[in-house]
N, C-alpha and C positions, 0 to 999 in steps of 0.2 A: 749770398746769392743761392739760387736753387741749383741742385746737382742733377736735376732731371735732364736726360739727353734729348735733344731736339732731333726729330727724324727729318732728314733732308732726302727727298726723292728726286733723282735725275732721270728724265725720260730718255730711253734709248729707242732708236729705230734705224733702219738701213740708210746708209749714206750720211749719217749725222756728222757734223764737224767735230773732229777729235778734241781740239782744245776746249770747245764748249763743254765737253763732258769731263775731261780730266783736270781742267783748271780749278773749278770750284772745290773738289775734294781736297786738293793740295792746300788750298787756303784754309778750309775748315779744319783740317787736321792740325795745322799749326796753331790754331786758336787754343786747342787743348794744351799744347806745349807751353803757351805763353801765359797761362793762368792756372792757379792751383784749385780754386774753389768754384769758379764759374762753371756753368753748365757746358757740357760738351755737345758734340754733334755725331749723330749716327747717319752716315751717308750711304744710301742704297741706290744702286743702278737698277732701274726697272724697265722691263720690256714685255712684249706680248708673250714670248716664250723664253726659256732659258738657253736657247740656241745662241751661238756667237753672233754678234752684230758687227757688220763690216762698216767702218767709218769712211768718210770721204777721203781720208788719207790712206786707205787700204789696210789700216790696222784693225784687227778684230778684237772686240771687247766681250767679255762674258758678263751677262746680267747677274745681279745678286738675287733678284726676285722677279716674279711675273706681276703684272698689274693686278691679277686676281688675288695673289698672295697678300696684297696690301689692302684688300677690301675691308679688313677688320681693324686696321691700324689708323690711328689719328696722325695725320701728316702735318708737320710744322711748316716746312717750306717745299714747294714744288718748283723745280728748275726745268724749264723747257728749252733745250738747245735748238739750233737750227740746222738746216741743210739746204743746199742750192743745186740747181742744174744750170749748165751754161750751154746755150744753143749754138748752132753753127755760125751765127753772126757775133758771137762773143757776149750776148746779152745774158744777164744773170736772172734766174727765176727761182724764188724760194719754194721749197717743197712743203705742201700741206696735205699729207695723206689723210683722207677722211677718217680712216680707222684710228690714226694717232690723235686727230682732233677730238674724236668722240671720247677716247680714253682720257685725254687731258681735261675735257669738260667734266668727266666723272670724278677724277681725282681732285680737281679744283674744289668741288663741292665739299670735300672733307679736309681741306687744307687751310691753315691759318694765313699763309702768305704765298702768293703765286708770283713767279718770276720768269722772265724769258731772257735768253742770251742771243744777241745778234738777230738773225732772221727768224728765230723762234717766236718773235712777236707776231709773225704772220699766223702761226698756229694758235696763239692766244686769241688773236682777232677772229679767226675762223670759228673758234669755240664761243665767241660772243663775250669774252672776258674783258675786252678793251672798249666796248661800246660806251660812249660818253666820257671816255678818259683820254688824257694826254699820254702819249707813248712815243718811244723812240725805237729805232732799229738801225741796221747798217745803212749808211748813207746811200749805197747803190740800189737799195730796194725800197727806200722811203716813199718815193712817188707811187710805186705800185701798191704799197700798203694803204696809202691815202685813197687811191683810186678804187681799190677793191673793197675798202671798208670806210665809207664816208662818215660813219658815226664815230670814228676814232680821230682824235686830234693829233696828227702825226707831227713830231718835231724832230728833224734829222740831226740837230746840232749837238745836244747834250750826250755825254757818254752813258748816262743812265737817268731814268726818271722814276720817281716814286709817286704813285697815286693811291693813297690809302694803303691797302695791303697788296696792291699789284705793282710790281716793279718790272721795268723793261730796260734792257741794256743794249748798247750799240754794237760796235765791231767785235770780232771774235775775242781779241785780247782784253776787251772791256769786261769779260767775265771775271777777271781778277779784281777790277775796281768794284764791280757789283757785289762780289762775295765779301770784299772788305767792308763795304757799306752795310751789308746784312749783319756782319759781325759787330760793327760799331752800333747798329741798332739794338742788337741783343746784349752785348757785353760792354759797350762803351768805347769811346774814341781811343782811349789809351791802349786798350788791347788791340784794336784794329791797327794802330800805328806800329805796335811791336811786331805784329804779324807781317806788316808791309816791309819792315826792316829785314825780317827773316827771309822774305821773298826777294830781297835785294831790289825792291821796287823803290827807286829813288824818289818817286812821286806817288803819293796817295791822292788821287785826283778827286776833287769834289764833284757832285753830280752835275752841277751847272757848267763844268768845263767842257769846251767844245771837243767834238770828235777830231777836229782839224787843228793841228798846229800850222803855223805859216808855211813851213817847207812842204807840208802834205796837201796844201790846197791845190785846187785844179791847176794843171799846167796850161800855160797860155799857148796859143797856136801860132803866134807871130814872133819873129825875131825882134821886132821893135819893142814889144812889151817885155820880153825877156831881158833885153838890154836895160830897160828902165828899172826892172826889178833888181838887177845886179847893181845898178847905179844907186838905188835906194839903200841896199845893204852896205855898199862901200862908204856911203856918206850919211849913215843913219844918225850920227851925232850932230849933224849940221841942221840948220833951220830950213828943212825942205819945204818948198811950196809948189803949188800946181804950176805956177809960172816957171819955176826952176826945171821941173820935170818936162814941161812942154818945150822949153828951150833945148834941153838935152836931147829930146826926141825929134826936134825940128818940126813940131806940129803946133797947132793952136791949143789954147787952154780948153776950149770946148771939145775939140777932137780928142784930146788926152782923156778927158772925163768920159767921153763916149766909149773909147777903147777899153778903159779900165772896167767900165760897167759891163760891156759885152764879153770881154775876155776873162775877167776875174770875178765878175758879179758884185763888185763893190766900187766905192769911189776912191780916188787917189789918197785923200785924207784918211779915210778909214783903213786903207791898206797900210799906209805908213804907220799909223798908230798900232795896228796889229803886229807889224814887224818889231816896233819898239817894245811892245809888251812882251813879245817872245824873247827878245834879247835881254830884257830886264829880268824875266823869269829865270833865264839861264844864269845870269850873274847872281841873283839872289839865292839860287840853289847851290852854286858852286864856289862862291867867293865870300870874303868878309868885307867887301866894299861897303862904304856907308851909303845910305839912301841918296844923299846928295851926289855922291860920285856916280852911282848907278843912273840916276836921273840925267846927269850931265852926259855920260857916255852914250846913253841911248836916245839923246835928243829931246828929252822932256824939259830940260832947262831948270825946272823947279820941282821940288818934291811934291808940292801940291798937285801939279799936273800929272806926275807919276801916280799919285794916290787916286786921282779921279779916273785915270785910264784903267787902273786895276779894278776899281769898284765897278766901272762900266762893263768891262770885259770878263772879269773873273769873279765878280761879286765878293771880293775880299780886299784887304789892304796889303801893300808890299811887306810890311812887318809881320803880319799874320801868315802870309804866304811863306816867307823865309822860315818862320818858326816851325811850320808844319812840314816843309818840303826840303829844307837845306840838306845837302849831302856831305858837307864838311863840318868838322867839330866847331863848336862856338868858340 
């Protein structure tokens, strides 16, 4: 492998999210520890001036270089973090300072690979770097990204998306997943997995995995639907049907389906499957239970049904998922 260091430039500006900035360098630094001959990374924090930059968390960061200092250097990877403002009504608005957008557009022209973290996608979009491409961002600003930039195909579900040499990441902590994916692209999957272990990340999530696990999905606004969700969790190993849930909620089948669609944005069947997949994931990660036992405990009945659900929702098989993400010794 080449021993040439790859220059990683992280863009700094006032109000930037702290973890967006500090997470990737930690991941890239561990790549050097985990390999002897592979190329390393030279991570540089760049800003308009060398003055301290105050992050959204109130922590001040010193830039390593100015944007002008980098004008003669070839950049391997440009990482654009995000920042938001919250208005008086609690609505989140991503920041896209025109000066920062111009600098990003300039730097991107000399960069092999451009990436964004969280709402940094709005800066890439404003710079015209996402036109005609599929991209993701934090779920809370996805609709605004789509409205402001109709040439961008916004997908709020994946934790990160790669479109050629442009990568976009989802929520703030997804910067770790994105950084691991970049390392895997450069140095191979084995190195990325070793770095994930050093980070004590029990999950190295694939790009297609959803930003949302079942417990994080939108909270319902009615007691009836919450009671039904708890009923599903308590009886997940049983053969749950729409008729069963409707009887539990003392409503008709049609009303149940309408409530699930309006409250949770999905059908009862799809929601039950998502809960079962989530529970199966947890068992595959943390136990040595056979696939037959996992399928039975989570209500899939057969391993074939379990496999089909995993392929449909995670684009992988239970066996491959366990091999990559298990947290207990084999």
